[in-house]
C-alpha positions as CSV (number, residue, x, y, z in Angstrom):
1,M,15.3,29.4,-54.8
2,I,17.3,26.3,-54.1
3,V,19.1,28.0,-51.3
4,A,15.9,29.3,-49.8
5,A,14.2,25.9,-50.0
6,A,17.2,24.3,-48.3
7,I,17.1,26.9,-45.5
8,F,13.4,26.5,-45.1
9,T,13.7,22.7,-44.9
10,A,16.5,23.0,-42.3
11,V,14.3,25.4,-40.2
12,V,11.3,23.2,-40.4
13,A,13.3,20.1,-39.5
14,G,14.8,21.9,-36.5
15,A,11.5,23.2,-35.4
16,Y,10.0,19.7,-35.6
17,A,12.9,18.1,-33.7
18,L,12.4,20.8,-31.0
19,F,8.7,20.2,-30.9
20,D,9.1,16.4,-30.7
21,G,11.7,16.7,-28.0
22,S,9.4,18.9,-26.0
23,R,6.5,16.5,-26.5
24,R,8.6,13.6,-25.3
25,L,9.7,15.5,-22.2
26,S,6.1,16.5,-21.5
27,A,4.9,13.0,-21.9
28,R,7.7,11.7,-19.6
29,A,6.9,14.3,-16.9
30,E,3.2,13.4,-17.1
31,A,3.9,9.7,-16.8
32,R,6.2,10.3,-13.8
33,A,3.5,12.5,-12.1
34,E,1.0,9.7,-12.6
35,M,3.4,7.2,-11.1
36,L,4.0,9.4,-8.1
37,Q,0.3,9.8,-7.6
38,T,-0.2,6.0,-7.8
39,A,2.5,5.5,-5.2
40,R,1.1,8.1,-2.9
41,A,-2.4,6.5,-3.1
42,A,-1.0,3.0,-2.4
43,L,1.0,4.2,0.5
44,R,-1.9,6.2,2.0
45,A,-4.1,3.1,1.8
46,I,-1.6,1.0,3.7
47,E,-1.0,3.8,6.2
48,A,-4.7,4.1,7.0
49,D,-4.8,0.4,8.0
50,L,-1.5,0.4,9.8
51,R,-2.6,3.4,12.0
52,G,-5.3,1.2,13.4
53,A,-3.2,-1.9,13.8
54,V,-3.9,-3.8,17.1
55,M,-3.5,-7.2,18.6
56,S,-7.0,-8.1,19.5
57,G,-6.1,-11.1,21.7
58,T,-9.0,-13.1,20.4
59,A,-9.1,-16.6,18.9
60,Y,-9.8,-14.9,15.5
61,D,-6.5,-13.0,15.5
62,T,-3.5,-14.7,14.0
63,G,-1.3,-11.8,15.0
64,F,0.8,-9.2,13.1
65,I,2.5,-11.3,10.4
66,G,5.0,-9.9,7.9
67,V,6.5,-12.4,5.5
68,D,9.6,-11.5,3.4
69,G,9.2,-12.8,-0.1
70,G,10.3,-12.4,-3.7
71,S,13.7,-10.9,-4.6
72,E,15.6,-7.6,-4.4
73,N,14.4,-6.6,-7.9
74,E,10.9,-8.1,-7.4
75,P,9.9,-7.9,-3.7
76,L,6.7,-9.8,-3.0
77,D,6.2,-9.3,0.7
78,V,3.0,-10.2,2.4
79,L,1.5,-8.5,5.5
80,E,-1.5,-9.6,7.6
81,F,-2.8,-7.9,10.7
82,V,-5.9,-6.8,12.6
83,S,-6.9,-3.1,12.2
84,V,-9.5,-1.0,13.9
85,T,-11.3,1.8,12.1
86,S,-14.0,4.0,13.4
87,P,-16.9,4.9,11.1
88,S,-17.8,7.7,13.5
89,A,-14.4,9.4,13.3
90,E,-15.9,12.2,11.2
91,V,-19.1,12.7,13.1
92,S,-19.6,16.2,14.4
93,M,-19.7,17.0,18.2
94,D,-23.5,17.4,18.0
95,G,-23.7,14.0,16.4
96,F,-21.5,12.5,19.0
97,K,-23.7,13.9,21.8
98,D,-26.8,12.4,20.2
99,A,-27.3,9.2,22.2
100,T,-29.7,7.8,19.6
101,K,-26.8,7.4,17.1
102,T,-24.9,4.2,17.2
103,R,-21.2,4.5,17.3
104,R,-19.0,1.4,16.9
105,S,-15.5,0.3,15.9
106,D,-14.9,-1.9,12.9
107,L,-12.4,-4.7,13.8
108,S,-11.2,-6.3,10.5
109,K,-8.6,-8.7,9.4
110,V,-6.4,-7.0,6.7
111,A,-3.9,-8.5,4.3
112,Y,-1.7,-6.9,1.6
113,W,0.2,-8.7,-1.1
114,I,1.1,-8.5,-4.8
115,E,-1.1,-10.5,-7.1
116,K,0.8,-11.3,-10.2
117,D,-2.0,-13.1,-12.1
118,E,-3.4,-10.4,-14.3
119,L,-6.3,-12.6,-15.3
120,K,-7.7,-12.2,-11.8
121,P,-10.2,-9.3,-11.3
122,A,-7.9,-7.9,-8.6
123,H,-4.2,-7.8,-9.4
124,G,-1.2,-5.7,-8.7
125,L,-1.2,-4.4,-5.1
126,V,-4.3,-5.9,-3.5
127,R,-5.9,-5.8,-0.1
128,E,-8.2,-8.3,1.6
129,R,-10.3,-6.9,4.4
130,L,-12.5,-9.3,6.3
131,G,-15.2,-7.4,8.3
132,T,-16.4,-10.7,9.8
133,M,-13.7,-12.2,12.0
134,L,-13.5,-16.0,11.5
135,P,-11.3,-18.6,13.1
136,P,-8.1,-19.1,11.1
137,E,-8.8,-22.8,10.5
138,S,-12.2,-22.0,8.9
139,R,-11.1,-18.9,6.9
140,T,-11.0,-19.3,3.1
141,R,-10.0,-16.6,0.6
142,R,-12.8,-15.3,-1.6
143,E,-12.3,-13.1,-4.7
144,E,-15.1,-10.8,-3.6
145,D,-13.2,-10.0,-0.4
146,V,-10.1,-8.9,-2.3
147,E,-9.8,-5.4,-4.0
148,A,-7.1,-3.9,-6.2
149,V,-5.3,-1.0,-4.5
150,S,-3.3,-0.3,-7.7
151,T,-2.7,-2.5,-10.7
152,D,0.4,-0.4,-11.5
153,V,2.2,-1.5,-8.2
154,V,4.2,-4.6,-9.0
155,G,6.5,-4.8,-6.0
156,L,6.0,-4.5,-2.2
157,N,8.8,-4.5,0.3
158,L,8.3,-4.1,4.1
159,R,10.6,-3.6,7.0
160,Y,9.7,-3.5,10.7
161,Y,11.3,-1.5,13.5
162,D,11.7,-2.4,17.1
163,G,15.0,-1.0,18.0
164,Q,16.4,-2.3,14.7
165,W,15.0,-2.9,11.3
166,R,13.8,-6.4,10.4
167,D,12.8,-7.9,7.1
168,A,10.0,-10.0,8.6
169,W,7.8,-10.0,11.7
170,N,5.8,-12.6,13.6
171,S,4.0,-11.4,16.7
172,Q,3.2,-15.0,17.7
173,Q,6.9,-15.3,18.4
174,T,7.8,-11.8,19.6
175,R,4.5,-11.3,21.6
176,K,4.4,-7.7,20.5
177,M,4.1,-5.5,17.4
178,P,6.6,-3.3,15.7
179,R,6.8,0.3,16.5
180,A,7.0,1.4,12.9
181,V,6.8,-0.1,9.4
182,E,8.7,1.0,6.4
183,V,6.7,0.4,3.2
184,T,8.4,0.5,-0.3
185,V,6.3,0.1,-3.4
186,R,7.5,-0.4,-7.0
187,V,5.3,1.3,-9.6
188,R,5.5,0.3,-13.2
189,R,4.2,2.3,-16.1
190,A,5.1,0.9,-19.6
191,E,8.8,0.1,-19.3
192,E,9.4,2.6,-16.5
193,I,9.7,1.5,-12.8
194,E,9.9,3.9,-9.9
195,V,10.5,3.1,-6.2
196,H,8.8,5.0,-3.4
197,T,9.3,4.5,0.3
198,A,7.5,5.8,3.4
199,R,7.7,5.0,7.1
200,F,4.7,4.8,9.3
201,Y,4.5,4.9,13.1
202,L,2.1,2.5,14.7
203,P,0.6,4.6,17.6
204,V,-1.6,1.9,19.1
205,A,0.9,-0.9,18.7
206,A,3.8,1.1,20.1
207,E,1.9,1.7,23.3
208,T,0.9,-1.9,23.7
209,P,3.1,-3.6,26.3
210,E,4.8,-6.9,25.5
211,A,2.5,-9.7,26.1
212,T,3.4,-12.4,28.6
213,P,3.6,-15.9,27.1
214,P,0.9,-18.2,28.6
């Protein structure tokens, strides 16, 4: 009986250890899948705005500005630019032919940065999208204009390509926009951090000729 009890105890202990290990692996795999999904959603949001990036040439446009900030382990870059989106992009051909339907483009000022203050309604990777273009000197940041893209994104690093990769960009100095942007997000879940990178081609910006200084 004693030998049988010992064998039974050893078998149960082994089975529990195996079950616990499988549970830990499953939880880790699930967490990594959620982090990957978070990173993809954040990158898609940035890509959607970058695809429509333009230099409007108006007094309301401060240009395409990318500021390098933070550190290597905690990148806190800031990006600000004008983006065009078309609400009628998904309208059918019949709808497009209908002259009674209004079709317009939405020109907005967009900004991305990492908001570290978790007490604010929008923190983590946030986006500000101003549908009403205002002169830079009269523009004030309002909390209602800022939305959280992902509270799990704690780092944002950007690089800009125009023949070579640069850590910052200022179209007021270059008089043009980069041809591509590399976006790296750092996603945190509990104590885990994963880094995901994607590169986006700017179709409108790349076709825009270099502006001649006034």
